[in-house]
C-alpha positions in Angstrom: -1.6 17.9 -10.7 -4.1 15.8 -8.7 -3.1 14.1 -5.5 -4.6 10.7 -4.7 -4.1 8.3 -1.8 -3.8 4.6 -2.5 -4.6 2.4 0.5 -3.6 -1.3 0.5 -4.5 -3.9 3.1 -2.5 -7.1 3.2 -1.4 -10.0 5.3 1.4 -12.5 5.1 0.5 -16.1 4.1 1.3 -17.3 7.7 3.0 -16.3 10.9 6.0 -18.4 9.7 6.2 -16.2 6.6 5.8 -12.8 8.4 9.5 -11.9 8.6 10.0 -12.7 4.8 6.8 -10.8 4.0 8.0 -7.7 5.8 11.5 -8.0 4.3 10.1 -8.3 0.8 7.5 -5.5 1.3 10.0 -3.0 2.8 13.1 -3.8 0.7 11.6 -4.8 -2.7 8.0 -4.0 -3.1 7.9 -0.4 -1.9 10.8 0.6 -4.2 9.2 -1.2 -7.1 5.9 0.6 -6.6 7.7 3.9 -6.2 9.3 3.3 -9.6 5.8 3.6 -11.2 5.4 7.1 -12.6 3.0 9.1 -10.4 3.8 7.3 -7.2 5.6 9.8 -4.9 5.7 8.3 -1.4 4.9 5.2 0.5 4.5 4.2 4.2 3.6 1.0 5.9 1.6 0.4 9.1 0.9 -2.6 11.3 -2.4 -2.9 13.1 -2.1 -1.5 16.7 -2.9 -3.8 19.6 -5.0 -0.9 21.0 -8.3 -0.3 19.1 -11.5 1.6 19.9 -13.7 -1.5 19.3 -13.4 -5.2 19.4 -12.5 -7.0 16.1 -12.4 -9.0 14.1 -9.7 -7.2 12.1 -9.1 -9.1 8.9 -6.0 -7.0 7.8 -2.9 -6.7 10.0 -0.9 -4.5 7.6 -1.7 -1.3 5.6 0.3 0.6 3.1 -0.4 4.2 2.1 0.9 5.5 -1.2 0.6 9.1 -2.4 0.1 9.4 -6.1 0.5 12.7 -8.0 -1.0 12.4 -11.5 -3.5 13.8 -13.9 -3.9 10.3 -15.4 -4.9 8.1 -12.5 -6.2 5.3 -14.8 -2.9 5.3 -16.7 -0.9 5.2 -13.5 -3.0 2.3 -12.1 -2.7 0.5 -15.5 1.1 0.7 -15.3 1.0 -0.6 -11.8 -1.1 -3.5 -12.8 1.0 -4.2 -15.9 4.2 -4.4 -13.8 2.8 -6.6 -11.1 4.2 -10.1 -11.2 6.9 -9.2 -13.7 10.6 -8.6 -13.1 9.8 -4.9 -12.6 7.5 -5.8 -9.6 8.3 -9.3 -8.3 5.6 -10.6 -6.0 6.5 -12.7 -3.0 5.0 -16.1 -2.0 4.9 -14.7 1.5 2.2 -12.2 0.5 -1.3 -13.5 1.3 -3.6 -14.0 -1.8 -6.4 -11.9 -0.3 -5.8 -8.2 -0.3 -7.7 -5.0 -0.6 -6.7 -1.8 -2.4 -8.6 1.4 -2.8 -7.8 4.9 -4.2 -9.1 8.0 -2.4 -9.2 11.6 -3.7 -8.9 14.4 -1.1 -12.0 16.5 -0.5 -10.3 19.0 1.9 -6.8 20.4 2.4 -4.8 18.8 5.2 -5.8 20.3 8.5 -3.2 20.6 11.2 -3.8 21.1 14.9 -3.5 24.7 16.1 -1.5 25.3 19.2 
């Protein structure tokens, strides 16, 4: 079975909505996405205050999802079909602009040797 990484960049609609955005994302959205066949794990990240270069940084939040499927188009179609339905309720606290890409591994994971 093929492994894919789905990378999603998002922001809340405003600072006032940030707590609601994070509550919804963590408690509702991640479980809804993981209910889509093929999605096997999810983890969220917040942009660190320490960066190698100066911004601007348009996205403050990133989610990484691992997908195991031999039918990536079908898995993504199911995700899209569920989005905005009772199976995947979207929050008004989620900013309208977001970016999502799927990556395929080209190497095995490499771990640091002691």
